[in-house]
Structures are given as C-alpha cells and as structure tokens.
C-alpha positions as CSV (number, residue, x, y, z in Angstrom):
1,M,26.3,-32.2,-31.9
2,N,24.6,-34.2,-34.5
3,K,22.4,-35.7,-31.7
4,L,21.0,-32.2,-31.2
5,A,20.2,-31.8,-34.9
6,I,18.4,-35.2,-34.8
7,T,16.5,-34.2,-31.7
8,A,15.5,-30.9,-33.2
9,T,14.3,-32.7,-36.4
10,A,12.2,-35.0,-34.3
11,I,10.7,-32.1,-32.4
12,L,10.0,-30.3,-35.6
13,G,8.2,-33.4,-36.9
14,L,6.1,-33.5,-33.8
15,A,5.4,-29.8,-34.0
16,L,4.4,-30.1,-37.7
17,A,1.8,-32.6,-36.6
18,G,0.3,-30.1,-34.2
19,C,0.5,-27.1,-36.5
20,D,-0.1,-24.4,-33.9
21,S,1.6,-21.4,-32.5
22,A,2.8,-23.3,-29.4
23,A,4.5,-25.9,-31.6
24,E,6.2,-23.1,-33.6
25,N,7.4,-21.5,-30.4
26,E,8.8,-24.8,-29.1
27,V,10.7,-25.4,-32.4
28,E,12.1,-21.9,-32.2
29,Q,13.2,-22.3,-28.6
30,T,14.9,-25.6,-29.5
31,A,16.6,-24.0,-32.4
32,E,18.0,-21.2,-30.2
33,A,19.2,-23.8,-27.6
34,I,21.0,-25.8,-30.3
35,D,22.6,-22.6,-31.6
36,E,23.7,-21.7,-28.1
37,S,25.2,-25.2,-27.5
38,Y,27.3,-24.9,-30.7
39,E,28.4,-21.4,-29.5
40,A,29.4,-22.8,-26.1
41,E,31.3,-25.7,-27.8
42,A,33.1,-23.2,-30.0
43,D,34.1,-21.1,-27.0
44,L,35.5,-24.2,-25.3
45,V,37.5,-25.1,-28.4
46,E,39.0,-21.7,-28.5
47,A,39.7,-21.5,-24.8
48,Q,41.5,-24.9,-24.8
49,E,43.9,-23.7,-27.5
50,A,44.3,-20.1,-26.6
51,G,47.9,-19.0,-26.8
52,G,49.0,-22.4,-28.0
53,P,50.5,-23.6,-31.2
54,N,47.0,-24.8,-32.5
55,E,45.3,-21.5,-31.8
56,A,44.6,-20.6,-35.4
57,A,43.2,-24.1,-36.2
58,A,41.0,-23.9,-33.1
59,E,39.7,-20.5,-34.2
60,S,38.8,-22.0,-37.6
61,Q,37.1,-25.0,-36.0
62,A,35.2,-22.7,-33.6
63,D,34.1,-20.5,-36.6
64,A,32.8,-23.7,-38.3
65,L,30.9,-24.7,-35.2
66,R,29.3,-21.3,-34.9
67,A,28.3,-21.4,-38.6
68,E,26.8,-24.9,-38.3
69,G,24.8,-23.9,-35.2
70,E,23.5,-20.8,-36.9
71,E,22.6,-22.8,-40.0
72,I,20.7,-25.4,-38.0
73,K,18.9,-22.6,-36.1
74,D,18.0,-20.7,-39.3
75,T,16.7,-23.8,-41.0
76,L,14.5,-24.8,-38.0
77,E,13.2,-21.3,-37.6
78,D,12.3,-21.1,-41.3
79,E,10.5,-24.4,-41.0
80,A,8.8,-23.3,-37.8
81,D,7.5,-20.1,-39.5
82,E,5.7,-22.4,-42.0
83,L,3.8,-24.0,-39.1
84,D,1.3,-21.2,-38.8
85,S,1.1,-20.8,-42.6
86,T,0.3,-24.4,-43.3
87,P,-3.4,-25.0,-43.9
88,Q,-5.0,-27.3,-41.4
C-alpha cells in the first residue's frame, strides 16, 4: 500500500502546482480511493482468517490497515483544503 501513498503524494504535489479547485477535488478523490483500498485490504485480511486460529491477529492487522488508510486520507484532505487558501 505504500505505493498508493507515494502516488497520492505525487498527485498532491502536482495539484499544489495548480492551486485550483479542480486540483483540490482530484486530491480528495484520490484520498478517498486510497482509504477505500486500505478498507478492502483489511476486509480481505479478516475474511482469510475468519474462524481460524489467527482470527484475533487478523482483526488487529485489519484495524491497523483501516487506521493507516484513514490517516493518509485525512492528511491528504487537510493538505487539499489548503490548496484554495494558498495565495496565488
């Protein structure tokens, strides 16, 4: 998933260069997609271990994935919010 974070950072960099609402929207859409991908991976981890001896560990790993995805999304959205407030 680190590739997604790197991609999102690159998109944010491009968006910052543009400093317009379209760029902000693009960053926010990317942030949401990243969060959803972490959520999907977490669901997969849980499903693979459901009912098995590693179920508790899988739930912990899934929770960590969800938290990481949410953190990345929030960070990117906060930075995107600054796009429109940055003087041109």
